[in-house]
N, CA, C and O atoms as a GROMACS GRO file, in nm:
protein
  360
    1ARG      N    1   0.512 -11.890 -15.189
    1ARG     CA    2   0.575 -11.997 -15.114
    1ARG      C    3   0.524 -12.000 -14.968
    1ARG      O    4   0.519 -11.896 -14.902
    2CYS      N    5   0.488 -12.113 -14.922
    2CYS     CA    6   0.447 -12.124 -14.786
    2CYS      C    7   0.528 -12.227 -14.704
    2CYS      O    8   0.555 -12.338 -14.751
    3LYS      N    9   0.566 -12.187 -14.582
    3LYS     CA   10   0.641 -12.281 -14.501
    3LYS      C   11   0.557 -12.316 -14.388
    3LYS      O   12   0.502 -12.230 -14.320
    4ILE      N   13   0.546 -12.451 -14.364
    4ILE     CA   14   0.470 -12.499 -14.246
    4ILE      C   15   0.560 -12.513 -14.129
    4ILE      O   16   0.667 -12.572 -14.143
    5VAL      N   17   0.526 -12.462 -14.018
    5VAL     CA   18   0.607 -12.476 -13.894
    5VAL      C   19   0.518 -12.540 -13.787
    5VAL      O   20   0.409 -12.491 -13.755
    6ARG      N   21   0.568 -12.650 -13.736
    6ARG     CA   22   0.492 -12.720 -13.626
    6ARG      C   23   0.545 -12.665 -13.491
    6ARG      O   24   0.662 -12.686 -13.456
    7TYR      N   25   0.462 -12.598 -13.418
    7TYR     CA   26   0.498 -12.541 -13.292
    7TYR      C   27   0.452 -12.629 -13.180
    7TYR      O   28   0.332 -12.649 -13.164
    8THR      N   29   0.547 -12.686 -13.100
    8THR     CA   30   0.512 -12.782 -13.002
    8THR      C   31   0.544 -12.738 -12.856
    8THR      O   32   0.540 -12.818 -12.763
    9SER      N   33   0.573 -12.615 -12.842
    9SER     CA   34   0.615 -12.570 -12.703
    9SER      C   35   0.491 -12.559 -12.603
    9SER      O   36   0.507 -12.584 -12.483
   10TYR      N   37   0.376 -12.522 -12.653
   10TYR     CA   38   0.251 -12.524 -12.582
   10TYR      C   39   0.132 -12.535 -12.673
   10TYR      O   40   0.140 -12.514 -12.794
   11GLY      N   41   0.015 -12.570 -12.607
   11GLY     CA   42  -0.097 -12.592 -12.696
   11GLY      C   43  -0.227 -12.531 -12.634
   11GLY      O   44  -0.220 -12.433 -12.560
   12ASN      N   45  -0.343 -12.589 -12.664
   12ASN     CA   46  -0.470 -12.546 -12.614
   12ASN      C   47  -0.481 -12.544 -12.460
   12ASN      O   48  -0.549 -12.457 -12.406
   13GLY      N   49  -0.419 -12.631 -12.395
   13GLY     CA   50  -0.421 -12.627 -12.242
   13GLY      C   51  -0.362 -12.498 -12.192
   13GLY      O   52  -0.423 -12.430 -12.109
   14PHE      N   53  -0.250 -12.466 -12.238
   14PHE     CA   54  -0.183 -12.335 -12.196
   14PHE      C   55  -0.268 -12.220 -12.230
   14PHE      O   56  -0.286 -12.132 -12.146
   15LEU      N   57  -0.327 -12.216 -12.355
   15LEU     CA   58  -0.410 -12.100 -12.392
   15LEU      C   59  -0.528 -12.093 -12.301
   15LEU      O   60  -0.558 -11.985 -12.251
   16ARG      N   61  -0.598 -12.203 -12.275
   16ARG     CA   62  -0.720 -12.200 -12.188
   16ARG      C   63  -0.682 -12.158 -12.047
   16ARG      O   64  -0.756 -12.080 -11.987
   17ASN      N   65  -0.576 -12.203 -11.992
   17ASN     CA   66  -0.528 -12.165 -11.861
   17ASN      C   67  -0.505 -12.016 -11.848
   17ASN      O   68  -0.518 -11.959 -11.739
   18ASN      N   69  -0.471 -11.953 -11.959
   18ASN     CA   70  -0.443 -11.810 -11.965
   18ASN      C   71  -0.553 -11.727 -12.022
   18ASN      O   72  -0.536 -11.608 -12.050
   19LYS      N   73  -0.672 -11.794 -12.041
   19LYS     CA   74  -0.790 -11.731 -12.087
   19LYS      C   75  -0.771 -11.670 -12.228
   19LYS      O   76  -0.811 -11.557 -12.255
   20LEU      N   77  -0.707 -11.752 -12.319
   20LEU     CA   78  -0.682 -11.712 -12.451
   20LEU      C   79  -0.755 -11.815 -12.547
   20LEU      O   80  -0.773 -11.932 -12.512
   21TYR      N   81  -0.793 -11.769 -12.657
   21TYR     CA   82  -0.857 -11.861 -12.756
   21TYR      C   83  -0.766 -11.881 -12.876
   21TYR      O   84  -0.696 -11.791 -12.922
   22THR      N   85  -0.771 -12.004 -12.922
   22THR     CA   86  -0.687 -12.040 -13.039
   22THR      C   87  -0.703 -11.953 -13.155
   22THR      O   88  -0.607 -11.914 -13.220
   23ASP      N   89  -0.832 -11.919 -13.183
   23ASP     CA   90  -0.862 -11.830 -13.296
   23ASP      C   91  -0.802 -11.698 -13.282
   23ASP      O   92  -0.760 -11.639 -13.381
   24THR      N   93  -0.795 -11.645 -13.160
   24THR     CA   94  -0.734 -11.517 -13.135
   24THR      C   95  -0.585 -11.516 -13.179
   24THR      O   96  -0.533 -11.427 -13.247
   25ILE      N   97  -0.525 -11.624 -13.131
   25ILE     CA   98  -0.378 -11.636 -13.159
   25ILE      C   99  -0.350 -11.647 -13.307
   25ILE      O  100  -0.254 -11.589 -13.358
   26VAL      N  101  -0.437 -11.725 -13.376
   26VAL     CA  102  -0.421 -11.742 -13.522
   26VAL      C  103  -0.443 -11.596 -13.591
   26VAL      O  104  -0.363 -11.554 -13.674
   27GLN      N  105  -0.551 -11.528 -13.551
   27GLN     CA  106  -0.571 -11.390 -13.611
   27GLN      C  107  -0.463 -11.305 -13.588
   27GLN      O  108  -0.426 -11.227 -13.676
   28LEU      N  109  -0.401 -11.311 -13.467
   28LEU     CA  110  -0.287 -11.220 -13.442
   28LEU      C  111  -0.167 -11.260 -13.531
   28LEU      O  112  -0.099 -11.173 -13.585
   29ALA      N  113  -0.143 -11.385 -13.546
   29ALA     CA  114  -0.034 -11.438 -13.630
   29ALA      C  115  -0.056 -11.395 -13.782
   29ALA      O  116   0.036 -11.351 -13.851
   30LEU      N  117  -0.179 -11.410 -13.825
   30LEU     CA  118  -0.211 -11.369 -13.963
   30LEU      C  119  -0.187 -11.216 -13.987
   30LEU      O  120  -0.126 -11.174 -14.086
   31GLN      N  121  -0.239 -11.134 -13.889
   31GLN     CA  122  -0.219 -10.994 -13.898
   31GLN      C  123  -0.072 -10.954 -13.901
   31GLN      O  124  -0.028 -10.874 -13.983
   32LEU      N  125   0.007 -11.015 -13.808
   32LEU     CA  126   0.144 -10.984 -13.802
   32LEU      C  127   0.220 -11.025 -13.928
   32LEU      O  128   0.308 -10.953 -13.974
   33ALA      N  129   0.185 -11.142 -13.983
   33ALA     CA  130   0.245 -11.184 -14.111
   33ALA      C  131   0.212 -11.085 -14.221
   33ALA      O  132   0.303 -11.043 -14.294
   34PHE      N  133   0.085 -11.046 -14.237
   34PHE     CA  134   0.044 -10.956 -14.331
   34PHE      C  135   0.113 -10.820 -14.317
   34PHE      O  136   0.160 -10.760 -14.414
   35LEU      N  137   0.118 -10.774 -14.193
   35LEU     CA  138   0.184 -10.643 -14.166
   35LEU      C  139   0.338 -10.649 -14.211
   35LEU      O  140   0.392 -10.558 -14.274
   36LYS      N  141   0.396 -10.758 -14.174
   36LYS     CA  142   0.537 -10.771 -14.199
   36LYS      C  143   0.563 -10.780 -14.358
   36LYS      O  144   0.658 -10.723 -14.412
   37THR      N  145   0.474 -10.852 -14.423
   37THR     CA  146   0.488 -10.871 -14.569
   37THR      C  147   0.454 -10.747 -14.652
   37THR      O  148   0.524 -10.716 -14.749
   38HIS      N  149   0.348 -10.676 -14.614
   38HIS     CA  150   0.288 -10.573 -14.696
   38HIS      C  151   0.305 -10.433 -14.639
   38HIS      O  152   0.287 -10.334 -14.710
   39GLY      N  153   0.337 -10.423 -14.513
   39GLY     CA  154   0.353 -10.298 -14.447
   39GLY      C  155   0.233 -10.224 -14.403
   39GLY      O  156   0.239 -10.108 -14.363
   40SER      N  157   0.114 -10.300 -14.411
   40SER     CA  158  -0.007 -10.240 -14.370
   40SER      C  159  -0.089 -10.354 -14.305
   40SER      O  160  -0.052 -10.472 -14.310
   41PHE      N  161  -0.202 -10.314 -14.244
   41PHE     CA  162  -0.292 -10.413 -14.175
   41PHE      C  163  -0.399 -10.452 -14.276
   41PHE      O  164  -0.445 -10.374 -14.359
   42ALA      N  165  -0.436 -10.583 -14.263
   42ALA     CA  166  -0.543 -10.627 -14.351
   42ALA      C  167  -0.678 -10.606 -14.292
   42ALA      O  168  -0.695 -10.629 -14.172
   43PRO      N  169  -0.772 -10.565 -14.366
   43PRO     CA  170  -0.911 -10.540 -14.314
   43PRO      C  171  -0.984 -10.673 -14.303
   43PRO      O  172  -1.068 -10.705 -14.387
   44ILE      N  173  -0.954 -10.746 -14.206
   44ILE     CA  174  -1.013 -10.885 -14.196
   44ILE      C  175  -1.148 -10.879 -14.123
   44ILE      O  176  -1.182 -10.785 -14.051
   45TYR      N  177  -1.220 -10.987 -14.150
   45TYR     CA  178  -1.347 -11.006 -14.081
   45TYR      C  179  -1.378 -11.159 -14.073
   45TYR      O  180  -1.330 -11.239 -14.154
   46GLU      N  181  -1.459 -11.196 -13.975
   46GLU     CA  182  -1.499 -11.334 -13.962
   46GLU      C  183  -1.658 -11.333 -13.949
   46GLU      O  184  -1.722 -11.234 -13.913
   47THR      N  185  -1.709 -11.451 -13.981
   47THR     CA  186  -1.855 -11.459 -13.967
   47THR      C  187  -1.882 -11.499 -13.823
   47THR      O  188  -1.804 -11.576 -13.767
   48ALA      N  189  -1.985 -11.453 -13.764
   48ALA     CA  190  -2.027 -11.486 -13.626
   48ALA      C  191  -2.177 -11.531 -13.631
   48ALA      O  192  -2.264 -11.456 -13.676
   49SER      N  193  -2.204 -11.648 -13.586
   49SER     CA  194  -2.341 -11.697 -13.590
   49SER      C  195  -2.428 -11.643 -13.468
   49SER      O  196  -2.389 -11.649 -13.351
   50THR      N  197  -2.541 -11.594 -13.503
   50THR     CA  198  -2.637 -11.546 -13.402
   50THR      C  199  -2.760 -11.630 -13.402
   50THR      O  200  -2.868 -11.588 -13.359
   51ARG      N  201  -2.742 -11.757 -13.455
   51ARG     CA  202  -2.866 -11.841 -13.474
   51ARG      C  203  -2.936 -11.873 -13.350
   51ARG      O  204  -3.054 -11.907 -13.358
   52LYS      N  205  -2.876 -11.866 -13.232
   52LYS     CA  206  -2.941 -11.898 -13.111
   52LYS      C  207  -3.024 -11.791 -13.055
   52LYS      O  208  -3.095 -11.809 -12.956
   53PHE      N  209  -3.014 -11.675 -13.120
   53PHE     CA  210  -3.110 -11.562 -13.078
   53PHE      C  211  -3.224 -11.557 -13.170
   53PHE      O  212  -3.217 -11.610 -13.281
   54PHE      N  213  -3.327 -11.497 -13.129
   54PHE     CA  214  -3.456 -11.483 -13.200
   54PHE      C  215  -3.427 -11.412 -13.335
   54PHE      O  216  -3.371 -11.303 -13.340
   55HIS      N  217  -3.470 -11.485 -13.449
   55HIS     CA  218  -3.439 -11.439 -13.583
   55HIS      C  219  -3.287 -11.423 -13.611
   55HIS      O  220  -3.243 -11.335 -13.684
   56GLY      N  221  -3.209 -11.514 -13.548
   56GLY     CA  222  -3.070 -11.507 -13.561
   56GLY      C  223  -3.022 -11.521 -13.708
   56GLY      O  224  -3.089 -11.585 -13.790
   57ARG      N  225  -2.910 -11.462 -13.739
   57ARG     CA  226  -2.852 -11.476 -13.870
   57ARG      C  227  -2.703 -11.467 -13.855
   57ARG      O  228  -2.650 -11.465 -13.744
   58THR      N  229  -2.633 -11.462 -13.969
   58THR     CA  230  -2.487 -11.445 -13.962
   58THR      C  231  -2.447 -11.303 -13.969
   58THR      O  232  -2.488 -11.228 -14.058
   59GLU      N  233  -2.365 -11.267 -13.873
   59GLU     CA  234  -2.311 -11.127 -13.859
   59GLU      C  235  -2.162 -11.136 -13.892
   59GLU      O  236  -2.109 -11.246 -13.907
   60THR      N  237  -2.092 -11.019 -13.903
   60THR     CA  238  -1.952 -11.019 -13.920
   60THR      C  239  -1.883 -10.944 -13.803
   60THR      O  240  -1.930 -10.844 -13.750
   61VAL      N  241  -1.766 -11.003 -13.769
   61VAL     CA  242  -1.686 -10.952 -13.662
   61VAL      C  243  -1.565 -10.888 -13.725
   61VAL      O  244  -1.495 -10.959 -13.797
   62ARG      N  245  -1.534 -10.765 -13.704
   62ARG     CA  246  -1.414 -10.700 -13.761
   62ARG      C  247  -1.298 -10.731 -13.668
   62ARG      O  248  -1.306 -10.704 -13.548
   63GLY      N  249  -1.191 -10.784 -13.721
   63GLY     CA  250  -1.071 -10.818 -13.633
   63GLY      C  251  -0.961 -10.721 -13.633
   63GLY      O  252  -0.872 -10.728 -13.549
   64CYS      N  253  -0.964 -10.624 -13.730
   64CYS     CA  254  -0.852 -10.519 -13.730
   64CYS      C  255  -0.898 -10.404 -13.642
   64CYS      O  256  -0.955 -10.306 -13.689
   65THR      N  257  -0.870 -10.419 -13.512
   65THR     CA  258  -0.916 -10.318 -13.412
   65THR      C  259  -0.800 -10.229 -13.382
   65THR      O  260  -0.687 -10.253 -13.426
   66VAL      N  261  -0.830 -10.124 -13.304
   66VAL     CA  262  -0.723 -10.029 -13.261
   66VAL      C  263  -0.626 -10.106 -13.171
   66VAL      O  264  -0.506 -10.077 -13.178
   67GLU      N  265  -0.668 -10.200 -13.088
   67GLU     CA  266  -0.571 -10.285 -13.011
   67GLU      C  267  -0.490 -10.371 -13.094
   67GLU      O  268  -0.373 -10.389 -13.060
   68MET      N  269  -0.539 -10.431 -13.206
   68MET     CA  270  -0.462 -10.510 -13.297
   68MET      C  271  -0.354 -10.430 -13.366
   68MET      O  272  -0.242 -10.481 -13.382
   69VAL      N  273  -0.380 -10.305 -13.409
   69VAL     CA  274  -0.287 -10.216 -13.468
   69VAL      C  275  -0.182 -10.184 -13.365
   69VAL      O  276  -0.064 -10.192 -13.399
   70ALA      N  277  -0.212 -10.148 -13.243
   70ALA     CA  278  -0.116 -10.113 -13.141
   70ALA      C  279  -0.026 -10.235 -13.108
   70ALA      O  280   0.094 -10.217 -13.086
   71PHE      N  281  -0.082 -10.355 -13.103
   71PHE     CA  282  -0.009 -10.480 -13.083
   71PHE      C  283   0.089 -10.512 -13.192
   71PHE      O  284   0.202 -10.553 -13.166
   72GLY      N  285   0.042 -10.492 -13.321
   72GLY     CA  286   0.125 -10.516 -13.437
   72GLY      C  287   0.248 -10.413 -13.442
   72GLY      O  288   0.361 -10.452 -13.474
   73LYS      N  289   0.222 -10.285 -13.409
   73LYS     CA  290   0.326 -10.191 -13.415
   73LYS      C  291   0.428 -10.214 -13.300
   73LYS      O  292   0.549 -10.195 -13.315
   74ALA      N  293   0.376 -10.253 -13.193
   74ALA     CA  294   0.466 -10.282 -13.071
   74ALA      C  295   0.554 -10.397 -13.093
   74ALA      O  296   0.671 -10.395 -13.058
   75VAL      N  297   0.492 -10.509 -13.158
   75VAL     CA  298   0.576 -10.627 -13.185
   75VAL      C  299   0.681 -10.603 -13.294
   75VAL      O  300   0.796 -10.643 -13.278
   76LEU      N  301   0.643 -10.539 -13.404
   76LEU     CA  302   0.738 -10.518 -13.517
   76LEU      C  303   0.832 -10.405 -13.485
   76LEU      O  304   0.943 -10.398 -13.538
   77GLY      N  305   0.786 -10.310 -13.391
   77GLY     CA  306   0.873 -10.202 -13.354
   77GLY      C  307   0.978 -10.240 -13.243
   77GLY      O  308   1.065 -10.160 -13.206
   78SER      N  309   0.966 -10.355 -13.196
   78SER     CA  310   1.054 -10.419 -13.091
   78SER      C  311   1.057 -10.330 -12.964
   78SER      O  312   1.159 -10.318 -12.896
   79SER      N  313   0.942 -10.269 -12.936
   79SER     CA  314   0.934 -10.196 -12.814
   79SER      C  315   0.882 -10.270 -12.699
   79SER      O  316   0.761 -10.277 -12.682
   80LYS      N  317   0.963 -10.325 -12.620
   80LYS     CA  318   0.918 -10.410 -12.510
   80LYS      C  319   0.828 -10.332 -12.415
   80LYS      O  320   0.727 -10.387 -12.371
   81VAL      N  321   0.857 -10.215 -12.385
   81VAL     CA  322   0.781 -10.130 -12.288
   81VAL      C  323   0.635 -10.121 -12.351
   81VAL      O  324   0.538 -10.146 -12.279
   82ALA      N  325   0.619 -10.087 -12.478
   82ALA     CA  326   0.488 -10.070 -12.534
   82ALA      C  327   0.417 -10.211 -12.542
   82ALA      O  328   0.296 -10.220 -12.519
   83LEU      N  329   0.489 -10.313 -12.572
   83LEU     CA  330   0.434 -10.444 -12.589
   83LEU      C  331   0.383 -10.495 -12.451
   83LEU      O  332   0.273 -10.551 -12.444
   84PHE      N  333   0.459 -10.477 -12.344
   84PHE     CA  334   0.420 -10.521 -12.214
   84PHE      C  335   0.303 -10.440 -12.163
   84PHE      O  336   0.217 -10.492 -12.093
   85GLY      N  337   0.299 -10.306 -12.198
   85GLY     CA  338   0.189 -10.227 -12.165
   85GLY      C  339   0.061 -10.265 -12.227
   85GLY      O  340  -0.043 -10.255 -12.161
   86ILE      N  341   0.059 -10.311 -12.358
   86ILE     CA  342  -0.050 -10.357 -12.425
   86ILE      C  343  -0.096 -10.490 -12.365
   86ILE      O  344  -0.216 -10.512 -12.350
   87LEU      N  345  -0.005 -10.578 -12.331
   87LEU     CA  346  -0.039 -10.704 -12.274
   87LEU      C  347  -0.081 -10.697 -12.125
   87LEU      O  348  -0.136 -10.794 -12.072
   88GLY      N  349  -0.056 -10.590 -12.061
   88GLY     CA  350  -0.104 -10.576 -11.925
   88GLY      C  351   0.000 -10.612 -11.821
   88GLY      O  352  -0.033 -10.630 -11.704
   89PHE      N  353   0.127 -10.621 -11.864
   89PHE     CA  354   0.234 -10.645 -11.772
   89PHE      C  355   0.292 -10.523 -11.719
   89PHE      O  356   0.278 -10.418 -11.780
   90ARG      N  357   0.361 -10.530 -11.601
   90ARG     CA  358   0.427 -10.409 -11.549
   90ARG      C  359   0.574 -10.424 -11.549
   90ARG      O  360   0.646 -10.333 -11.509
   0.00000   0.00000   0.00000
């Protein structure tokens, strides 16, 4: 079962002003949902085009990084100190 939620509090303008990318936020949300549902992180990857380079081809970018794991554990662990540390707040 899938529930669609329309979030209207902020959009691309807010993300751009804070130097964030929409794709990054979506990947974070997907990883957090998977972690909460299955109790582990998903070994995700995305395709990355290198066609603008000489002999460019499609490469893969791995999204489940050490930082992603730390972020997920901090969010689900409700540790505000750890979460703010990861996000760079004091």
